C-alpha positions, 0 to 999 in steps of 0.5 A: 815622713820628715822634713828639714827643720831649717827654713830659708827664703830665696829669690828667683832670677828672672828668666828675661833679665837682660844679660848685662844685669844678671850678675848684678842681680845675683850679687844684690840678692846675696847682699840683701841676705837671701839664702838661695838664688834659683835659676830656671831653664825655660825653652828659648831663654837661658840655660840653667847650668850656664846661669848657675855657674856664672852667678856662683862665680860672681857671689861668695855665699848664696846657694844656687839652685837649678829649677829645673833641668828637663830630663828628656832633653839631657842625657843623664851622664852629661847632666851628671858631668855638668852638676859635678863640675859646679859642685867641685868648683863651688862645694856645698852651694849647689842644688840640682832640680830635675823634672819632666819639663813643660809638656808642650815645650818638650814636644816642640823639641821632640823630647817628650818620652813615652813614659815620663814617670819611668824616665824621671825615676830612672834618671834621678836614681842614675844621676844621684849614683853618678854624683856619689862617684859610683860606677853605674850599669843600668838597662832601663826603659829610658836610661841605659848606662854601661859602666859609666862613672865620673873620674872626679866625683865631687866631694860634696855631691849636690842634692838632686830634687825633683820639680814636679806637680801631680800626685804620681810624679810627687810620689816618684820624688818621694821615692828617689829624690832628696827634695821636691821643687813646687812651682807657683802658686804654693799655698799651705793646702797644696804643700800639705797635699803634695807632702801626702803624695811625696810620702818620703821616709826620710828627710825631704826638702820642699822648695816652694816658688811663689809670685811676690810683691811687698809694699807698704800699701797692701792694696797696691801690692795686690794690684801689682801682682794681679797681671802675673796671676793670669796663667793660673786659671789654665789646666797646667795649674789645676794640681796647685788649685785642687786642694784650695777651698775655692778651687771650683770657683777659680775654675768657674771664674776662668771659664767665664773670662775671655782670657787670662788678663780678665781672669786676673783682674776679676780675682777677689783680693782674698784669693790673690793673697792666697795665691801669692806672697803679697802685702806689707813686709809684716804680712809677707813675713807671716805668709812665709812663716805659714808656708814653713809651718805647712812644710816648705823648707825653702820659700823662693820669691818670684819678683813681680814688677817693671824693674826687677831690682826695685822688686828685689829690694822690696822683697828683701824687706820681708826677710 
């Protein structure tokens, strides 16, 4: 298994940013020198493809990733059309992430498949083939295409990455995707465990999301990031925590707390520093370096704080 050598630091576009500030945020991220901007497609918020198209058009150089499109909610041929359109208009600047989606959300919209793993594998294989301009005939368990091809496939097919968590899903990513998007928190231990499950035979990008606060006062940074860590004690995040040396203690702490807020307040500062990119600019830079050494090829910082633009400017100090 090999990974991509070059490391990029990116930033996440907040999902709840007011619409009239989205394009300014993207332009500021580019101006500050972030290499990538990632958009999310969370149920009830904004669509990933629309966001990506808008910020690509509003910027000149920054690479834009969609992390991720839930495969149960989008037919693969039409997802390929959307991805190809972005890649034709903005060649070499687009990454497409696909994944299961959050199970509760997918069940809400009636799109949770009988076999999530089979769907993800069939879908990713078909999507990549369509983006390469191939005629695709497939009669799979979930994906069925009869002679489908793109009339104007992109000259530079966008990479397709799988946004997944658990070992079996990571193995699918290693078999059929060009990279993996790891949701927060991404620690060096989790990266190494994930790469063991991915077991890719060739170059394979690893995009790692992390909550981030940069401040000249390390204690202030730790305090500021705590509220955003509240969900991490819930079961969905267990795969991220399992490789940590204090995993059992985290689970026990959450069991003894009334809610996520109490859990976040009681987290030892040492654990907080392990679950986020947090601290002074120098400390944040070193944490990003440690993640790269563990195998992350793109570190995506998630701004935390009341004003996303102030947070963005602070995070830029770690570049």
